[in-house]
C-alpha positions as a LaTeX table, in Angstrom:
\begin{tabular}{lrrr}
\hline
Residue & $x$ (\AA) & $y$ (\AA) & $z$ (\AA) \\
\hline
Unk1 & $-16.49$ & $-16.24$ & 9.71 \\
Unk2 & $-12.98$ & $-14.96$ & 9.14 \\
Unk3 & $-12.37$ & $-12.45$ & 6.41 \\
Unk4 & $-10.00$ & $-12.99$ & 3.48 \\
Unk5 & $-7.15$ & $-10.54$ & 3.47 \\
Unk6 & $-5.76$ & $-9.19$ & 0.20 \\
Unk7 & $-2.94$ & $-6.67$ & $-0.29$ \\
Unk8 & $-3.07$ & $-3.44$ & $-2.31$ \\
Unk9 & $-1.71$ & $-4.29$ & $-5.69$ \\
Unk10 & $-2.04$ & $-8.08$ & $-5.18$ \\
Unk11 & $-2.60$ & $-9.87$ & $-8.47$ \\
Unk12 & $-5.35$ & $-12.46$ & $-8.64$ \\
Unk13 & $-6.08$ & $-14.65$ & $-11.69$ \\
Unk14 & $-9.62$ & $-15.56$ & $-12.69$ \\
Unk15 & $-9.84$ & $-19.32$ & $-12.24$ \\
Unk16 & $-12.95$ & $-19.54$ & $-14.49$ \\
Unk17 & $-15.03$ & $-17.30$ & $-16.78$ \\
Unk18 & $-16.98$ & $-14.86$ & $-14.59$ \\
Unk19 & $-20.11$ & $-13.08$ & $-15.81$ \\
Unk20 & $-20.42$ & $-9.54$ & $-14.46$ \\
Unk21 & $-23.13$ & $-6.87$ & $-14.84$ \\
Unk22 & $-21.99$ & $-3.39$ & $-15.77$ \\
Unk23 & $-23.89$ & $-0.17$ & $-15.44$ \\
Unk24 & $-27.33$ & $-0.14$ & $-17.07$ \\
Unk25 & $-27.54$ & $-3.92$ & $-16.97$ \\
Unk26 & $-24.93$ & $-4.64$ & $-19.67$ \\
Unk27 & $-23.45$ & $-8.07$ & $-19.08$ \\
Unk28 & $-19.80$ & $-8.92$ & $-19.82$ \\
Unk29 & $-17.50$ & $-11.87$ & $-19.19$ \\
Unk30 & $-14.17$ & $-11.84$ & $-17.43$ \\
Unk31 & $-12.30$ & $-14.64$ & $-19.07$ \\
Unk32 & $-10.42$ & $-17.38$ & $-17.22$ \\
Unk33 & $-6.81$ & $-16.39$ & $-16.80$ \\
Unk34 & $-7.51$ & $-12.64$ & $-16.64$ \\
Unk35 & $-5.28$ & $-10.75$ & $-14.18$ \\
Unk36 & $-7.15$ & $-8.78$ & $-11.53$ \\
Unk37 & $-5.42$ & $-6.15$ & $-9.34$ \\
Unk38 & $-6.62$ & $-5.38$ & $-5.81$ \\
Unk39 & $-7.06$ & $-1.65$ & $-5.27$ \\
Unk40 & $-6.77$ & 0.42 & $-2.13$ \\
Unk41 & $-10.34$ & 1.48 & $-2.85$ \\
Unk42 & $-11.70$ & $-2.03$ & $-2.15$ \\
Unk43 & $-12.33$ & $-2.70$ & $-5.83$ \\
Unk44 & $-10.91$ & $-5.36$ & $-8.10$ \\
Unk45 & $-9.31$ & $-3.57$ & $-11.07$ \\
Unk46 & $-9.10$ & $-5.24$ & $-14.51$ \\
Unk47 & $-6.69$ & $-4.18$ & $-17.28$ \\
Unk48 & $-9.57$ & $-3.15$ & $-19.49$ \\
Unk49 & $-10.71$ & $-0.57$ & $-16.92$ \\
Unk50 & $-13.48$ & $-2.66$ & $-15.45$ \\
Unk51 & $-13.74$ & $-2.45$ & $-11.66$ \\
Unk52 & $-15.76$ & $-4.64$ & $-9.33$ \\
Unk53 & $-16.47$ & $-4.17$ & $-5.63$ \\
Unk54 & $-14.77$ & $-6.69$ & $-3.42$ \\
Unk55 & $-17.03$ & $-8.78$ & $-1.21$ \\
Unk56 & $-17.95$ & $-7.96$ & 2.39 \\
Unk57 & $-15.83$ & $-10.89$ & 3.48 \\
Unk58 & $-12.62$ & $-9.24$ & 2.18 \\
Unk59 & $-10.25$ & $-6.85$ & 3.90 \\
Unk60 & $-7.53$ & $-4.95$ & 2.05 \\
Unk61 & $-4.41$ & $-4.50$ & 4.18 \\
Unk62 & $-0.71$ & $-4.20$ & 3.42 \\
Unk63 & 0.95 & $-4.04$ & $-0.06$ \\
Unk64 & 2.12 & $-6.28$ & $-2.85$ \\
Unk65 & 4.99 & $-4.19$ & $-4.30$ \\
Unk66 & 5.48 & $-6.62$ & $-7.14$ \\
Unk67 & 1.80 & $-6.27$ & $-8.10$ \\
Unk68 & 1.92 & $-2.51$ & $-7.79$ \\
Unk69 & 5.14 & $-2.41$ & $-9.81$ \\
Unk70 & 3.51 & $-4.48$ & $-12.61$ \\
Unk71 & 0.37 & $-2.29$ & $-12.60$ \\
Unk72 & 2.48 & 0.92 & $-12.67$ \\
Unk73 & 4.68 & $-0.49$ & $-15.52$ \\
Unk74 & 1.53 & $-1.39$ & $-17.50$ \\
Unk75 & 0.23 & 2.16 & $-16.97$ \\
Unk76 & 3.50 & 3.73 & $-18.07$ \\
Unk77 & 3.66 & 1.46 & $-21.13$ \\
Unk78 & 0.10 & 2.24 & $-22.14$ \\
Unk79 & 0.08 & 6.02 & $-21.50$ \\
Unk80 & 3.64 & 7.17 & $-22.32$ \\
Unk81 & 6.00 & 6.53 & $-25.22$ \\
Unk82 & 8.11 & 4.28 & $-22.94$ \\
Unk83 & 7.86 & 0.54 & $-23.78$ \\
Unk84 & 10.13 & $-2.52$ & $-24.16$ \\
Unk85 & 11.49 & $-1.22$ & $-27.45$ \\
Unk86 & 12.59 & 2.09 & $-25.89$ \\
Unk87 & 14.20 & 0.22 & $-22.95$ \\
Unk88 & 16.02 & $-2.09$ & $-25.30$ \\
Unk89 & 17.78 & 0.98 & $-26.84$ \\
Unk90 & 19.26 & 1.57 & $-23.35$ \\
Unk91 & 20.01 & $-2.08$ & $-22.78$ \\
Unk92 & 17.35 & $-2.28$ & $-20.06$ \\
Unk93 & 14.28 & $-4.49$ & $-19.54$ \\
Unk94 & 10.83 & $-4.05$ & $-18.08$ \\
Unk95 & 11.87 & $-6.35$ & $-15.19$ \\
Unk96 & 14.60 & $-3.81$ & $-14.33$ \\
Unk97 & 12.01 & $-0.96$ & $-14.29$ \\
Unk98 & 9.64 & $-3.04$ & $-12.16$ \\
Unk99 & 12.36 & $-3.89$ & $-9.66$ \\
Unk100 & 13.18 & $-0.16$ & $-9.43$ \\
Unk101 & 9.53 & 0.65 & $-8.79$ \\
Unk102 & 9.39 & $-2.00$ & $-6.08$ \\
Unk103 & 12.48 & $-0.61$ & $-4.45$ \\
Unk104 & 11.03 & 2.97 & $-4.52$ \\
Unk105 & 7.76 & 1.78 & $-2.99$ \\
Unk106 & 9.63 & 0.01 & $-0.19$ \\
Unk107 & 11.77 & 3.12 & 0.30 \\
Unk108 & 8.48 & 4.92 & 0.98 \\
Unk109 & 7.65 & 2.33 & 3.68 \\
Unk110 & 5.27 & 0.27 & 1.56 \\
Unk111 & 6.81 & $-3.05$ & 2.46 \\
Unk112 & 5.63 & $-6.16$ & 0.67 \\
Unk113 & 3.15 & $-8.20$ & 2.70 \\
Unk114 & 2.83 & $-11.10$ & 0.27 \\
Unk115 & 6.21 & $-12.74$ & 1.10 \\
Unk116 & 7.37 & $-12.19$ & $-2.43$ \\
Unk117 & 10.20 & $-9.87$ & $-1.43$ \\
Unk118 & 12.61 & $-9.84$ & 1.47 \\
\hline
\end{tabular}
């Protein structure tokens, strides 16, 4: 059986509601349409902080610089005073910031393996 290969930072979208069990048996639902980011730690990371182990049939190799850039932008937006309103004052957009992050990651040798960038 061949393993599925995902890239660090790759964004997956839940195709249906998924019930998960948290610590101490608490159950929760990941709603259809939720974005899930693949981590270098072999966990699926959700924006609400939930993490799930990836299956045994999954290998994590390579990078998705667009996914990493989106995750980093969300982190900056949530944990610093920088957001779209601040960028607007400088006539910039979040897409411009994400493109700069992608360029910086590739400058470090983290080339995109998803085919989303040249």
